[in-house]
Steps between C-alpha positions, in 0.01 A plus 500: 500500500285794590417535870131521410502134398662365815274352764510720810531207741799324338755667728278454806455127432876446459570681826221306671638165381840577652336609824374163629611471861561128548784315331423269212519125547770326300370292212378164623520593871203428722336786685510361853288682760388449855123495564522844665685646200246355261215641708656850495542499121149360454354769727681773304376352172140490624520856637626631167264293284178530701531840669757738353465420129117536491527829689757628248289394202203683649708817553642484146152457351374800698801711396459398134136610508610852597617575150852609397738226610823675404498727806292281730723413797263238640492321166874518434600396852230232509622342175859504624404345833284239321804394292703464822227295669452279193877439480510401868194274456670321207820460704316364805285263296811351337677464837197338659436274202855359516525493879592181676386536860719321754390501863803475729280404797403170331855398412631190673754572774849514352826677574557572131426842347229519234253766387301635795764421760576743779877481545713640780862557399815620671762704318876469550494770769224319694210724398176307462224575251176324410360487147187347352538382140196623307384580145625789288189708560518448878862595563547771763847525650381724785279211620764232444328365187735416213405383153585141419706627206716738707869418547451428872207265440677321216798438727275369778273277288556126553751560781433357846522617859864521602625550143718795409422659162670769297291799396609748233415850626581845365775514764649172379468138601373424852465176683185447706408209722144367507391492864135401467252404228128499569181502298224721638202683352598847378264795524 
């Protein structure tokens, strides 16, 4: 096929589709989130939809009115950025639409680990660590937030205080003991 008949954005769209930052949910899995995680995604969605996208559309319309679009940097960059923003808006709207918000602060007191739990563990060498089990879009290892689908969270789920669980890590299998389980509001 002649290059003249190929849509210019085909390659860009394929690269953009592979560039989505968050991992996909497995088929049939619920998209659990804490209220704070939901609020962050909702705020990003509203910022993109109500502020950034209208500003981009206005810039693109102005650039298009200047004439030749083939060498118009404002127009070309604006269209590319608009595609990125629209892709992110679609992604966020799907995540928010399928979100199941679970507030750990309202959970009845229990020593069993479920979504939203803040768990303190001790490794075999006595090192302690605390993790909060959160949604996929909220995970941040530097803050001690692990996704409920991560290997560590899967090993901890449904275990109780005092239990020892086996976690499969890149370094091999490790045993960790659950020291404390609590349910508190996460920011």
